[in-house]
C-alpha positions, 0 to 999 in steps of 0.5 A: 079936245084931251088938254091932258092929251096935248100937253103929255104930247108936246112935252115928249117934243120938247123931250125930242127936241132934247134927245141925243139921238132924235137930234142925229136922228133929224140932222139935215132934214129939210122938211117939218113933221106934223102930229094932227091930233084928231081926224077933223080939220080944226084938229091941232097940229103939233110941230114935231121939229123946232124948225118953223121955215121947213115945208110940212111935207110928213104929217101923221093923223091919229084919233085922240083915243089913239094918241092916247094908247101912243103914250102908254108906258106899254102900248098894246101890239099896234100901237108900240111902235111909229111903223107898227102902227103905220101899218093900219091907216084906220089906226095912223094915217099918214100925209106926204110921199112915200120917200119923205116918211122913210127918210123919216123913218129914225127921228119917227121910231126914237119919237115914239119910244119917247111917247111912252116915256122911253128916254134913258136907262142904265147902261152897264158894260157887255159881259162875258165876252171873253168866253168867245173865240172867233175864227175864218174857216172855207167851207168844204164843197160850198160854192155858195159861200166862195170866201172863207165865213166867219164864226164864234164859238163858247160853251162846253165842248162835251156837250150837245151842238148848238148852232145859232143863226142871224135874222135877215140883214144882220149877223152872228153878233145877235146871239152874243148875250145867249153865248154867254150865257153861264147856263147855256155855256154850261151845257151846250157846245155853240156856234153862231156865223155870219152868212156870206155878204154879213158881218164878217163874211165878205159876199162872194165876188158877184155880191160885191155891189152887185145885186146880193139875193139870198136863195133858199137852195145858197142858205140851206147850202150853206147852213148845210156845209158849216154843220159838216166842216165845223161841228160834224156831228147832229146838231140843234139848230136855233134860228130866229126870223129868216133863221127859224124858216131856215133851222124848220127847212133844214130839218126837212131836207137835211134830218140827219144833220138836225138834232132838235129846232129852236124856231124863234119868229117863224112865219107861214109866208112873211110877204111884203115885207119888202120896201124899195127904201131899204136900198134907195138913192135918197135914205140913209140905209145906215139909220132907215133900215135900223129903224124899219126893224125897231119898230118890230121890238116890244116896247118893254125890252130895254132902250139900250138892247134895242140900240144895240140891235139896230146898231147891228143892221146899221152895219149892214152892207149896201142891199144885203137886207133887201137881198135877204127878204127875197128869201125870207119875204118872197121865196119861204112858204112854210106850207110847201117848204116845211111838208113832211117834218116830223116833230115827233122824231126830235124835238121842234120848239116854235117860240115868237114874241107878241109884239112881232108883225113880220112872223105874228104868234099867230103865223108861228102856231100855223108853222107848228099845226103843219109839223106833227110833235111841233110845240109853240110858246107865245112870249106876251112881252117880247118882239121880232128879235127877242136874243139881242132886244131882251136877252133876259126876257128871252131866256126866261122862256128859252130856258126850260125848252134847252133843258127839255130838249138836253134831257131828250138828247143826253137822256139827262138833265142839264149839269 
């Protein structure tokens, strides 16, 4: 037994028991969580929670070598979060009922951050928010958006139009770091809206507590109506995850409206993302769902930004994340939905973070291979939500892309 490893894990347990977020995550949890260091019967089992009386209903089991990877400051892909590691039972196996694991998810994801030493970081006020203006508007000829939708705008009204599409279960706040960036504001006329049932946009009447489900038709119609009603000119669409899938689909279905596409974390087929615990009476949706997506983020992303990204998910409406995955995980099929999309007639760029296992770099490369002229870039230091989990890291990759797209539309370099 590696005594040094056990000492490091015990230190992480001590840090967790003193960590304000972890303490809130385990409040009321009526069972113990065990950490088995090794696979043998004699392998030590450490207690994660500071309680002896509760039954041990969840246990994590991994070889010493795997636990060593978990404790690295920046673990390799697949070892960077509890959720990522648990996808492979040969890497990390679980003992216990699935519902108990779901109830523990917030605590486990926070513990894996502490395992690698991500205890806290500097917190600074959000900058540039005064450059955003918010509006409500009723979309024309769009029964899929029964109520007015909320959108925000920033940037240069004389620049090319740039529409940003948020991820499943989230809202347009994910794009605040991009919409307040000085360079992008000087060059682009930027828009981001909350899809119906997301953020500050109310759902249709039949979506209020009655089983929301996003279809490809409704999603496409709503985005096209926003371009026609608000922007009213050909638009570059920058989307992430399900927003990336839709940006590409819009390019195929509404080619005259789309001037270019920048797809972050584009899926090929994202099967298997839906789980019953996203909207389950025995789980806290406001804690479980943010933790489910937290596992998709890069270990090098700042803790403050990871927390903001997760916080947006904590405010999602009942069944909205699960309902969005009906489109993202069950309906969208790049091979079918993007057939005929041409990247030689307009700029199409795909960028994907290495730590994304929902829409992996290999998946996005397959999407790019379907599209003549499309350009793919892997971002080695990022995860599934680059614009909000690590805006500075994304901009290092995104700026040159946006400069190329801007030049292709205007015939001149960015100001």
